[in-house]
MIKERO-820430 format. One record per residue: residue in one letter; x, y, z of N, C-alpha, C in turn. Coordinates in nm, 2 decimals, m for minus. Last residue first. Example, Ala and Ser with C-alpha at 12.3 -4.5 7.8 and 13.67 -1.06 7.14 Angstrom:
% MIKERO-820430
{r S; n.x 1.28; n.y m0.22; n.z 0.71; ca.x 1.37; ca.y m0.11; ca.z 0.71; c.x 1.29; c.y 0.00; c.z 0.79}
{r A; n.x 1.32; n.y m0.57; n.z 0.78; ca.x 1.23; ca.y m0.45; ca.z 0.78; c.x 1.32; c.y m0.33; c.z 0.78}
% end
This chain:
% MIKERO-820430
{r E; n.x 0.08; n.y 0.73; n.z m1.92; ca.x 0.05; ca.y 0.87; ca.z m1.91; c.x 0.17; c.y 0.96; c.z m1.94}
{r Y; n.x m0.02; n.y 0.44; n.z m2.06; ca.x 0.10; ca.y 0.51; ca.z m2.03; c.x 0.07; c.y 0.66; c.z m2.03}
{r I; n.x m0.22; n.y 0.19; n.z m1.97; ca.x m0.23; ca.y 0.33; ca.z m2.02; c.x m0.10; c.y 0.39; c.z m1.97}
{r I; n.x m0.21; n.y m0.15; n.z m2.08; ca.x m0.17; ca.y m0.05; ca.z m1.98; c.x m0.18; c.y 0.09; c.z m2.05}
{r Q; n.x m0.49; n.y m0.34; n.z m2.20; ca.x m0.37; ca.y m0.26; ca.z m2.23; c.x m0.34; c.y m0.16; c.z m2.11}
{r Y; n.x m0.64; n.y m0.65; n.z m2.25; ca.x m0.61; ca.y m0.54; ca.z m2.16; c.x m0.48; c.y m0.47; c.z m2.19}
{r N; n.x m0.72; n.y m0.87; n.z m2.39; ca.x m0.69; ca.y m0.75; ca.z m2.47; c.x m0.66; c.y m0.63; c.z m2.38}
{r K; n.x m0.77; n.y m1.07; n.z m2.20; ca.x m0.66; ca.y m1.09; ca.z m2.29; c.x m0.62; c.y m0.96; c.z m2.36}
{r P; n.x m0.87; n.y m0.92; n.z m1.88; ca.x m0.90; ca.y m0.97; ca.z m2.02; c.x m0.78; c.y m0.98; c.z m2.10}
{r L; n.x m0.74; n.y m1.05; n.z m1.57; ca.x m0.75; ca.y m0.94; ca.z m1.67; c.x m0.79; c.y m1.00; c.z m1.80}
{r I; n.x m0.76; n.y m1.30; n.z m1.47; ca.x m0.79; ca.y m1.18; ca.z m1.38; c.x m0.81; c.y m1.06; c.z m1.46}
{r N; n.x m0.68; n.y m1.52; n.z m1.60; ca.x m0.81; ca.y m1.47; ca.z m1.63; c.x m0.86; c.y m1.36; c.z m1.53}
{r Q; n.x m0.42; n.y m1.59; n.z m1.58; ca.x m0.50; ca.y m1.64; ca.z m1.47; c.x m0.65; c.y m1.59; c.z m1.49}
{r G; n.x m0.30; n.y m1.45; n.z m1.79; ca.x m0.30; ca.y m1.60; ca.z m1.79; c.x m0.39; c.y m1.66; c.z m1.69}
{r K; n.x m0.34; n.y m1.19; n.z m1.70; ca.x m0.41; ca.y m1.23; ca.z m1.82; c.x m0.42; c.y m1.39; c.z m1.83}
{r F; n.x m0.16; n.y m1.20; n.z m1.49; ca.x m0.30; ca.y m1.18; ca.z m1.46; c.x m0.39; c.y m1.22; c.z m1.58}
{r S; n.x 0.08; n.y m1.24; n.z m1.62; ca.x 0.03; ca.y m1.34; ca.z m1.53; c.x m0.11; c.y m1.33; c.z m1.50}
{r R; n.x 0.09; n.y m0.99; n.z m1.76; ca.x 0.10; ca.y m1.12; ca.z m1.83; c.x 0.04; c.y m1.23; c.z m1.74}
{r V; n.x 0.10; n.y m0.81; n.z m1.53; ca.x m0.01; ca.y m0.81; ca.z m1.63; c.x m0.02; c.y m0.94; c.z m1.71}
{r L; n.x 0.35; n.y m0.88; n.z m1.43; ca.x 0.23; ca.y m0.90; ca.z m1.35; c.x 0.11; c.y m0.90; c.z m1.44}
{r S; n.x 0.52; n.y m0.80; n.z m1.63; ca.x 0.51; ca.y m0.94; ca.z m1.59; c.x 0.39; c.y m0.97; c.z m1.51}
{r P; n.x 0.47; n.y m0.52; n.z m1.62; ca.x 0.44; ca.y m0.60; ca.z m1.74; c.x 0.43; c.y m0.75; c.z m1.71}
{r Y; n.x 0.55; n.y m0.45; n.z m1.35; ca.x 0.41; ca.y m0.46; ca.z m1.38; c.x 0.38; c.y m0.53; c.z m1.52}
{r N; n.x 0.75; n.y m0.49; n.z m1.12; ca.x 0.76; ca.y m0.53; ca.z m1.26; c.x 0.62; c.y m0.55; c.z m1.30}
{r I; n.x 0.82; n.y m0.23; n.z m0.89; ca.x 0.72; ca.y m0.34; ca.z m0.93; c.x 0.73; c.y m0.36; c.z m1.08}
{r K; n.x 1.02; n.y m0.13; n.z m0.63; ca.x 1.01; ca.y m0.14; ca.z m0.78; c.x 0.92; c.y m0.26; c.z m0.82}
{r V; n.x 0.99; n.y 0.08; n.z m0.36; ca.x 0.96; ca.y m0.05; ca.z m0.41; c.x 0.94; c.y m0.04; c.z m0.57}
{r I; n.x 1.12; n.y 0.23; n.z m0.09; ca.x 1.11; ca.y 0.25; ca.z m0.23; c.x 1.10; c.y 0.10; c.z m0.29}
{r A; n.x 0.96; n.y 0.26; n.z 0.23; ca.x 1.05; ca.y 0.19; ca.z 0.14; c.x 1.02; c.y 0.23; c.z m0.01}
{r R; n.x 0.95; n.y 0.34; n.z 0.56; ca.x 0.90; ca.y 0.39; ca.z 0.43; c.x 1.00; c.y 0.33; c.z 0.33}
{r C; n.x 0.85; n.y 0.17; n.z 0.85; ca.x 0.94; ca.y 0.21; ca.z 0.75; c.x 0.87; c.y 0.27; c.z 0.63}
{r Y; n.x 0.82; n.y 0.07; n.z 1.19; ca.x 0.76; ca.y 0.15; ca.z 1.08; c.x 0.88; c.y 0.18; c.z 0.98}
{r Y; n.x 0.72; n.y m0.16; n.z 1.45; ca.x 0.82; ca.y m0.10; ca.z 1.36; c.x 0.75; c.y m0.03; c.z 1.24}
{r E; n.x 0.54; n.y m0.09; n.z 1.76; ca.x 0.56; ca.y m0.16; ca.z 1.63; c.x 0.67; c.y m0.09; c.z 1.55}
{r G; n.x 0.50; n.y 0.06; n.z 1.99; ca.x 0.59; ca.y m0.06; ca.z 2.00; c.x 0.60; c.y m0.14; c.z 1.87}
{r K; n.x 0.38; n.y 0.30; n.z 1.98; ca.x 0.29; ca.y 0.18; ca.z 2.00; c.x 0.37; c.y 0.05; c.z 2.01}
{r P; n.x 0.58; n.y 0.47; n.z 1.90; ca.x 0.54; ca.y 0.47; ca.z 2.04; c.x 0.45; c.y 0.35; c.z 2.07}
{r T; n.x 0.78; n.y 0.27; n.z 1.67; ca.x 0.68; ca.y 0.37; ca.z 1.70; c.x 0.65; c.y 0.37; c.z 1.85}
{r K; n.x 1.11; n.y 0.23; n.z 1.56; ca.x 1.01; ca.y 0.18; ca.z 1.65; c.x 0.91; c.y 0.29; c.z 1.68}
{r V; n.x 1.21; n.y 0.24; n.z 1.21; ca.x 1.21; ca.y 0.29; ca.z 1.35; c.x 1.09; c.y 0.23; c.z 1.43}
{r I; n.x 1.44; n.y 0.21; n.z 0.96; ca.x 1.32; ca.y 0.14; ca.z 1.02; c.x 1.32; c.y 0.18; c.z 1.17}
{r E; n.x 1.51; n.y 0.49; n.z 0.76; ca.x 1.55; ca.y 0.38; ca.z 0.85; c.x 1.42; c.y 0.32; c.z 0.90}
{r D; n.x 1.47; n.y 0.57; n.z 0.46; ca.x 1.54; ca.y 0.64; ca.z 0.57; c.x 1.59; c.y 0.53; c.z 0.66}
{r E; n.x 1.38; n.y 0.38; n.z 0.26; ca.x 1.41; ca.y 0.52; ca.z 0.23; c.x 1.50; c.y 0.59; c.z 0.34}
{r V; n.x 1.49; n.y 0.06; n.z 0.18; ca.x 1.44; ca.y 0.15; ca.z 0.29; c.x 1.48; c.y 0.29; c.z 0.26}
{r M; n.x 1.41; n.y m0.09; n.z m0.12; ca.x 1.52; ca.y m0.02; ca.z m0.05; c.x 1.45; c.y 0.07; c.z 0.06}
{r V; n.x 1.38; n.y m0.35; n.z m0.36; ca.x 1.32; ca.y m0.27; ca.z m0.25; c.x 1.44; c.y m0.21; c.z m0.17}
{r G; n.x 1.29; n.y m0.49; n.z m0.68; ca.x 1.39; ca.y m0.43; ca.z m0.58; c.x 1.31; c.y m0.35; c.z m0.47}
{r G; n.x 1.09; n.y m0.60; n.z m0.82; ca.x 1.22; ca.y m0.59; ca.z m0.88; c.x 1.33; c.y m0.53; c.z m0.79}
{r I; n.x 0.83; n.y m0.81; n.z m0.75; ca.x 0.91; ca.y m0.70; ca.z m0.69; c.x 1.05; c.y m0.71; c.z m0.75}
{r Y; n.x 0.71; n.y m1.03; n.z m0.84; ca.x 0.69; ca.y m0.91; ca.z m0.92; c.x 0.76; c.y m0.79; c.z m0.86}
{r N; n.x 0.73; n.y m1.23; n.z m0.66; ca.x 0.79; ca.y m1.25; ca.z m0.80; c.x 0.79; c.y m1.13; c.z m0.88}
{r L; n.x 0.58; n.y m1.16; n.z m0.45; ca.x 0.73; ca.y m1.13; ca.z m0.44; c.x 0.79; c.y m1.15; c.z m0.58}
{r Y; n.x 0.33; n.y m1.26; n.z m0.49; ca.x 0.35; ca.y m1.12; ca.z m0.52; c.x 0.50; c.y m1.08; c.z m0.52}
{r P; n.x 0.34; n.y m1.53; n.z m0.40; ca.x 0.35; ca.y m1.50; ca.z m0.54; c.x 0.38; c.y m1.35; c.z m0.57}
{r A; n.x 0.55; n.y m1.58; n.z m0.11; ca.x 0.42; ca.y m1.55; ca.z m0.16; c.x 0.44; c.y m1.50; c.z m0.31}
{r G; n.x 0.75; n.y m1.68; n.z 0.06; ca.x 0.77; ca.y m1.68; ca.z m0.09; c.x 0.64; c.y m1.66; c.z m0.16}
{r R; n.x 0.53; n.y m1.78; n.z 0.30; ca.x 0.67; ca.y m1.75; ca.z 0.27; c.x 0.69; c.y m1.77; c.z 0.12}
{r G; n.x 0.19; n.y m1.66; n.z 0.28; ca.x 0.30; ca.y m1.75; ca.z 0.30; c.x 0.44; c.y m1.70; c.z 0.27}
{r E; n.x m0.01; n.y m1.46; n.z 0.05; ca.x 0.01; ca.y m1.55; ca.z 0.17; c.x 0.13; c.y m1.63; c.z 0.16}
{r F; n.x m0.09; n.y m1.30; n.z m0.15; ca.x 0.00; ca.y m1.24; ca.z m0.05; c.x 0.03; c.y m1.33; c.z 0.07}
{r F; n.x m0.24; n.y m1.47; n.z m0.32; ca.x m0.14; ca.y m1.39; ca.z m0.38; c.x m0.04; c.y m1.33; c.z m0.27}
{r R; n.x m0.46; n.y m1.62; n.z m0.28; ca.x m0.34; ca.y m1.66; ca.z m0.21; c.x m0.22; c.y m1.58; c.z m0.25}
{r R; n.x m0.65; n.y m1.50; n.z m0.44; ca.x m0.68; ca.y m1.51; ca.z m0.30; c.x m0.55; c.y m1.54; c.z m0.22}
{r L; n.x m0.56; n.y m1.54; n.z m0.70; ca.x m0.54; ca.y m1.41; ca.z m0.64; c.x m0.56; c.y m1.41; c.z m0.49}
{r W; n.x m0.66; n.y m1.79; n.z m0.76; ca.x m0.51; ca.y m1.77; ca.z m0.76; c.x m0.48; c.y m1.64; c.z m0.68}
{r H; n.x m0.94; n.y m1.76; n.z m0.76; ca.x m0.87; ca.y m1.84; ca.z m0.65; c.x m0.72; c.y m1.82; c.z m0.65}
{r N; n.x m1.09; n.y m1.44; n.z m0.80; ca.x m1.01; ca.y m1.54; ca.z m0.86; c.x m0.93; c.y m1.62; c.z m0.75}
{r Q; n.x m1.22; n.y m1.22; n.z m0.71; ca.x m1.26; ca.y m1.35; ca.z m0.66; c.x m1.18; c.y m1.46; c.z m0.71}
{r Q; n.x m1.15; n.y m0.99; n.z m0.85; ca.x m1.09; ca.y m1.01; ca.z m0.72; c.x m1.13; c.y m1.15; c.z m0.66}
{r N; n.x m1.11; n.y m0.88; n.z m1.14; ca.x m1.17; ca.y m1.01; ca.z m1.09; c.x m1.10; c.y m1.05; c.z m0.96}
{r E; n.x m0.95; n.y m0.66; n.z m1.15; ca.x m1.09; ca.y m0.64; ca.z m1.17; c.x m1.16; c.y m0.76; c.z m1.12}
{r A; n.x m0.66; n.y m0.55; n.z m1.06; ca.x m0.74; ca.y m0.67; ca.z m1.03; c.x m0.89; c.y m0.64; c.z m1.03}
{r L; n.x m0.56; n.y m0.30; n.z m1.12; ca.x m0.53; ca.y m0.41; ca.z m1.21; c.x m0.62; c.y m0.53; c.z m1.19}
{r R; n.x m0.73; n.y 0.02; n.z m1.13; ca.x m0.67; ca.y m0.09; ca.z m1.06; c.x m0.65; c.y m0.21; c.z m1.16}
{r R; n.x m0.63; n.y 0.33; n.z m1.29; ca.x m0.71; ca.y 0.21; ca.z m1.28; c.x m0.65; c.y 0.10; c.z m1.20}
{r G; n.x m0.48; n.y 0.55; n.z m1.32; ca.x m0.54; ca.y 0.53; ca.z m1.19; c.x m0.62; c.y 0.41; c.z m1.18}
{r G; n.x m0.37; n.y 0.53; n.z m1.57; ca.x m0.49; ca.y 0.61; ca.z m1.56; c.x m0.56; c.y 0.59; c.z m1.42}
{r N; n.x m0.13; n.y 0.40; n.z m1.52; ca.x m0.24; ca.y 0.32; ca.z m1.58; c.x m0.38; c.y 0.40; c.z m1.56}
{r F; n.x m0.03; n.y 0.63; n.z m1.28; ca.x 0.00; ca.y 0.50; ca.z m1.35; c.x m0.13; c.y 0.44; c.z m1.40}
{r G; n.x m0.11; n.y 0.85; n.z m1.15; ca.x 0.00; ca.y 0.87; ca.z m1.24; c.x 0.04; c.y 0.74; c.z m1.31}
{r P; n.x m0.22; n.y 0.68; n.z m0.86; ca.x m0.22; ca.y 0.80; ca.z m0.94; c.x m0.10; c.y 0.81; c.z m1.02}
{r L; n.x m0.29; n.y 0.34; n.z m0.88; ca.x m0.20; ca.y 0.44; ca.z m0.84; c.x m0.21; c.y 0.56; c.z m0.92}
{r G; n.x m0.54; n.y 0.11; n.z m0.75; ca.x m0.48; ca.y 0.19; ca.z m0.86; c.x m0.39; c.y 0.29; c.z m0.80}
{r E; n.x m0.66; n.y m0.07; n.z m0.58; ca.x m0.71; ca.y 0.06; ca.z m0.58; c.x m0.66; c.y 0.14; c.z m0.70}
{r Y; n.x m0.56; n.y m0.33; n.z m0.62; ca.x m0.70; ca.y m0.32; ca.z m0.57; c.x m0.75; c.y m0.17; c.z m0.58}
{r L; n.x m0.29; n.y m0.33; n.z m0.73; ca.x m0.39; ca.y m0.42; ca.z m0.77; c.x m0.54; c.y m0.38; c.z m0.74}
{r L; n.x m0.16; n.y m0.11; n.z m0.61; ca.x m0.16; ca.y m0.12; ca.z m0.75; c.x m0.27; c.y m0.21; c.z m0.80}
{r K; n.x m0.20; n.y m0.19; n.z m0.34; ca.x m0.25; ca.y m0.06; ca.z m0.39; c.x m0.26; c.y m0.06; c.z m0.54}
{r S; n.x m0.05; n.y m0.43; n.z m0.33; ca.x m0.19; ca.y m0.43; ca.z m0.31; c.x m0.26; c.y m0.30; c.z m0.36}
{r V; n.x 0.21; n.y m0.34; n.z m0.38; ca.x 0.15; ca.y m0.42; ca.z m0.48; c.x 0.00; c.y m0.42; c.z m0.46}
{r A; n.x 0.25; n.y m0.18; n.z m0.14; ca.x 0.27; ca.y m0.12; ca.z m0.28; c.x 0.20; c.y m0.21; c.z m0.38}
{r E; n.x 0.19; n.y m0.35; n.z 0.07; ca.x 0.11; ca.y m0.23; ca.z 0.05; c.x 0.12; c.y m0.18; c.z m0.09}
{r K; n.x 0.40; n.y m0.53; n.z 0.04; ca.x 0.26; ca.y m0.58; ca.z 0.02; c.x 0.17; c.y m0.46; c.z m0.01}
{r Q; n.x 0.62; n.y m0.37; n.z 0.10; ca.x 0.61; ca.y m0.43; ca.z m0.03; c.x 0.46; c.y m0.47; c.z m0.06}
{r A; n.x 0.55; n.y m0.30; n.z 0.37; ca.x 0.56; ca.y m0.20; ca.z 0.27; c.x 0.55; c.y m0.25; c.z 0.13}
{r D; n.x 0.57; n.y m0.56; n.z 0.48; ca.x 0.44; ca.y m0.49; ca.z 0.48; c.x 0.44; c.y m0.38; c.z 0.38}
{r E; n.x 0.85; n.y m0.60; n.z 0.47; ca.x 0.76; ca.y m0.69; ca.z 0.40; c.x 0.62; c.y m0.62; c.z 0.38}
{r L; n.x 0.92; n.y m0.40; n.z 0.66; ca.x 0.97; ca.y m0.39; ca.z 0.52; c.x 0.88; c.y m0.48; c.z 0.43}
{r A; n.x 0.80; n.y m0.51; n.z 0.89; ca.x 0.76; ca.y m0.38; ca.z 0.84; c.x 0.80; c.y m0.36; c.z 0.70}
{r E; n.x 0.93; n.y m0.75; n.z 0.91; ca.x 0.79; ca.y m0.75; ca.z 0.88; c.x 0.74; c.y m0.62; c.z 0.83}
{r D; n.x 1.19; n.y m0.67; n.z 0.98; ca.x 1.17; ca.y m0.73; ca.z 0.85; c.x 1.02; c.y m0.74; c.z 0.81}
{r R; n.x 1.13; n.y m0.57; n.z 1.24; ca.x 1.19; ca.y m0.49; ca.z 1.14; c.x 1.16; c.y m0.54; c.z 1.00}
{r K; n.x 0.82; n.y m0.68; n.z 1.38; ca.x 0.96; ca.y m0.69; ca.z 1.37; c.x 1.01; c.y m0.60; c.z 1.25}
{r A; n.x 0.56; n.y m0.61; n.z 1.36; ca.x 0.61; ca.y m0.64; ca.z 1.50; c.x 0.76; c.y m0.65; c.z 1.50}
{r G; n.x 0.51; n.y m0.34; n.z 1.12; ca.x 0.52; ca.y m0.48; ca.z 1.16; c.x 0.58; c.y m0.49; c.z 1.30}
{r F; n.x 0.43; n.y m0.15; n.z 0.83; ca.x 0.44; ca.y m0.16; ca.z 0.98; c.x 0.45; c.y m0.31; c.z 1.01}
{r G; n.x 0.52; n.y 0.08; n.z 0.57; ca.x 0.50; ca.y m0.05; ca.z 0.62; c.x 0.51; c.y m0.06; c.z 0.77}
{r E; n.x 0.46; n.y 0.28; n.z 0.28; ca.x 0.48; ca.y 0.27; ca.z 0.42; c.x 0.45; c.y 0.12; c.z 0.46}
{r A; n.x 0.63; n.y 0.34; n.z m0.03; ca.x 0.52; ca.y 0.28; ca.z 0.05; c.x 0.56; c.y 0.27; c.z 0.19}
{r S; n.x 0.68; n.y 0.47; n.z m0.34; ca.x 0.72; ca.y 0.49; ca.z m0.21; c.x 0.60; c.y 0.44; c.z m0.12}
{r V; n.x 0.75; n.y 0.30; n.z m0.65; ca.x 0.66; ca.y 0.37; ca.z m0.56; c.x 0.73; c.y 0.38; c.z m0.42}
{r I; n.x 0.78; n.y 0.26; n.z m0.99; ca.x 0.85; ca.y 0.27; ca.z m0.87; c.x 0.77; c.y 0.35; c.z m0.77}
{r V; n.x 0.71; n.y 0.02; n.z m1.23; ca.x 0.66; ca.y 0.14; ca.z m1.17; c.x 0.73; c.y 0.14; c.z m1.03}
{r C; n.x 0.86; n.y m0.10; n.z m1.54; ca.x 0.84; ca.y m0.10; ca.z m1.39; c.x 0.77; c.y 0.03; c.z m1.35}
{r N; n.x 0.90; n.y m0.08; n.z m1.81; ca.x 0.91; ca.y m0.22; ca.z m1.75; c.x 0.88; c.y m0.22; c.z m1.60}
{r K; n.x 0.86; n.y 0.18; n.z m1.89; ca.x 0.80; ca.y 0.07; ca.z m1.97; c.x 0.80; c.y m0.06; c.z m1.90}
{r G; n.x 0.80; n.y 0.36; n.z m1.58; ca.x 0.87; ca.y 0.33; ca.z m1.70; c.x 0.80; c.y 0.22; c.z m1.78}
{r V; n.x 0.73; n.y 0.60; n.z m1.34; ca.x 0.67; ca.y 0.50; ca.z m1.43; c.x 0.76; c.y 0.48; c.z m1.55}
{r Q; n.x 0.79; n.y 0.70; n.z m1.00; ca.x 0.83; ca.y 0.70; ca.z m1.14; c.x 0.77; c.y 0.58; c.z m1.22}
{r L; n.x 0.63; n.y 0.72; n.z m0.77; ca.x 0.75; ca.y 0.81; ca.z m0.79; c.x 0.79; c.y 0.81; c.z m0.94}
{r T; n.x 0.32; n.y 0.71; n.z m0.61; ca.x 0.39; ca.y 0.68; ca.z m0.73; c.x 0.51; c.y 0.77; c.z m0.75}
{r N; n.x 0.28; n.y 0.61; n.z m0.27; ca.x 0.29; ca.y 0.72; ca.z m0.37; c.x 0.37; c.y 0.68; c.z m0.49}
{r V; n.x 0.09; n.y 0.49; n.z m0.01; ca.x 0.17; ca.y 0.45; ca.z m0.13; c.x 0.16; c.y 0.57; c.z m0.23}
{r Q; n.x 0.04; n.y 0.43; n.z 0.34; ca.x 0.03; ca.y 0.52; ca.z 0.23; c.x 0.13; c.y 0.48; c.z 0.12}
{r G; n.x m0.03; n.y 0.28; n.z 0.57; ca.x 0.01; ca.y 0.22; ca.z 0.45; c.x 0.00; c.y 0.31; c.z 0.33}
{r R; n.x m0.30; n.y 0.46; n.z 0.73; ca.x m0.18; ca.y 0.37; ca.z 0.74; c.x m0.15; c.y 0.32; c.z 0.60}
{r I; n.x m0.53; n.y 0.57; n.z 0.69; ca.x m0.43; ca.y 0.66; ca.z 0.75; c.x m0.30; c.y 0.58; c.z 0.77}
{r N; n.x m0.76; n.y 0.58; n.z 0.45; ca.x m0.66; ca.y 0.49; ca.z 0.50; c.x m0.55; c.y 0.58; c.z 0.56}
{r V; n.x m1.09; n.y 0.67; n.z 0.48; ca.x m0.96; ca.y 0.72; ca.z 0.46; c.x m0.86; c.y 0.63; c.z 0.53}
{r G; n.x m1.36; n.y 0.61; n.z 0.53; ca.x m1.28; ca.y 0.53; ca.z 0.43; c.x m1.14; c.y 0.58; c.z 0.40}
{r Q; n.x m1.48; n.y 0.74; n.z 0.73; ca.x m1.50; ca.y 0.79; ca.z 0.60; c.x m1.42; c.y 0.72; c.z 0.49}
{r A; n.x m1.39; n.y 0.59; n.z 0.94; ca.x m1.53; ca.y 0.59; ca.z 0.91; c.x m1.56; c.y 0.64; c.z 0.77}
{r Q; n.x m1.12; n.y 0.68; n.z 0.95; ca.x m1.15; ca.y 0.54; ca.z 0.91; c.x m1.30; c.y 0.53; c.z 0.87}
{r A; n.x m1.17; n.y 0.95; n.z 1.03; ca.x m1.10; ca.y 0.92; ca.z 0.91; c.x m1.13; c.y 0.78; c.z 0.86}
{r C; n.x m1.28; n.y 0.91; n.z 1.29; ca.x m1.36; ca.y 0.97; ca.z 1.18; c.x m1.30; c.y 0.94; c.z 1.04}
{r V; n.x m1.06; n.y 0.79; n.z 1.42; ca.x m1.19; ca.y 0.72; ca.z 1.41; c.x m1.27; c.y 0.77; c.z 1.29}
{r P; n.x m0.87; n.y 0.99; n.z 1.41; ca.x m0.85; ca.y 0.87; ca.z 1.34; c.x m0.97; c.y 0.79; c.z 1.32}
{r M; n.x m1.02; n.y 1.20; n.z 1.56; ca.x m0.98; ca.y 1.22; ca.z 1.42; c.x m0.95; c.y 1.09; c.z 1.35}
{r M; n.x m1.06; n.y 1.15; n.z 1.83; ca.x m1.17; ca.y 1.11; ca.z 1.74; c.x m1.12; c.y 1.12; c.z 1.59}
{r L; n.x m0.85; n.y 1.25; n.z 1.97; ca.x m0.88; ca.y 1.11; ca.z 1.98; c.x m0.97; c.y 1.06; c.z 1.87}
{r C; n.x m0.88; n.y 1.52; n.z 1.92; ca.x m0.75; ca.y 1.45; ca.z 1.88; c.x m0.78; c.y 1.30; c.z 1.88}
{r L; n.x m1.12; n.y 1.57; n.z 2.05; ca.x m1.11; ca.y 1.59; ca.z 1.90; c.x m0.99; c.y 1.52; c.z 1.85}
{r I; n.x m1.05; n.y 1.53; n.z 2.32; ca.x m1.15; ca.y 1.44; ca.z 2.25; c.x m1.14; c.y 1.45; c.z 2.10}
{r G; n.x m0.86; n.y 1.74; n.z 2.35; ca.x m0.82; ca.y 1.60; ca.z 2.37; c.x m0.92; c.y 1.50; c.z 2.30}
{r L; n.x m1.03; n.y 1.96; n.z 2.32; ca.x m0.92; ca.y 1.94; ca.z 2.23; c.x m0.87; c.y 1.79; c.z 2.23}
{r M; n.x m1.20; n.y 1.92; n.z 2.54; ca.x m1.25; ca.y 1.91; ca.z 2.41; c.x m1.14; c.y 1.89; c.z 2.30}
{r V; n.x m1.01; n.y 1.96; n.z 2.75; ca.x m1.08; ca.y 1.83; ca.z 2.74; c.x m1.14; c.y 1.81; c.z 2.60}
{r I; n.x m0.94; n.y 2.22; n.z 2.70; ca.x m0.84; ca.y 2.12; ca.z 2.70; c.x m0.90; c.y 1.98; c.z 2.68}
{r K; n.x m1.19; n.y 2.35; n.z 2.74; ca.x m1.12; ca.y 2.36; ca.z 2.61; c.x m1.02; c.y 2.25; c.z 2.60}
{r F; n.x m1.24; n.y 2.29; n.z 3.01; ca.x m1.33; ca.y 2.25; ca.z 2.91; c.x m1.26; c.y 2.25; c.z 2.77}
{r T; n.x m1.02; n.y 2.43; n.z 3.13; ca.x m1.03; ca.y 2.29; ca.z 3.14; c.x m1.12; c.y 2.23; c.z 3.04}
{r R; n.x m1.11; n.y 2.69; n.z 3.07; ca.x m0.98; ca.y 2.64; ca.z 3.02; c.x m0.98; c.y 2.49; c.z 3.02}
{r S; n.x m1.35; n.y 2.71; n.z 3.21; ca.x m1.35; ca.y 2.73; ca.z 3.06; c.x m1.22; c.y 2.67; c.z 3.00}
{r N; n.x m1.26; n.y 2.68; n.z 3.47; ca.x m1.35; ca.y 2.58; ca.z 3.41; c.x m1.35; c.y 2.59; c.z 3.26}
{r E; n.x m1.11; n.y 2.91; n.z 3.51; ca.x m1.04; ca.y 2.78; ca.z 3.52; c.x m1.13; c.y 2.67; c.z 3.45}
{r M; n.x m1.32; n.y 3.10; n.z 3.51; ca.x m1.21; ca.y 3.11; ca.z 3.41; c.x m1.14; c.y 2.97; c.z 3.40}
% end
């Protein structure tokens, strides 16, 4: 009876350890979740997760996640779920998230921490932030950099 119980506990532990590995293998992003909250004519407001070694890095990561999701994957409830960056090899876009004062920051209309920035058991900081993205300006810039075709139109749902 004791061996059966020990076996079950060991198997449960293995399953718990394997879940993140299996999720990543299937392409499921278990970090940096982004959800569309509101879409207007001049902005899209999202809730985004961020992680970092310092508090400010976690907040910065949440902003990057929000813009990155909009660019490379698309957001449910915005623009038909289409991503904005069709031409991902553009030289201007490669440096979009790099350095102090990175270009993506020009399209952030505001950011607010939803609850508080907390330290995780792994020792990193975590936050969930509300991020306002000025997408009409982003689309104009992308058209000017030939990332989007000149006749590209946002789909308002």
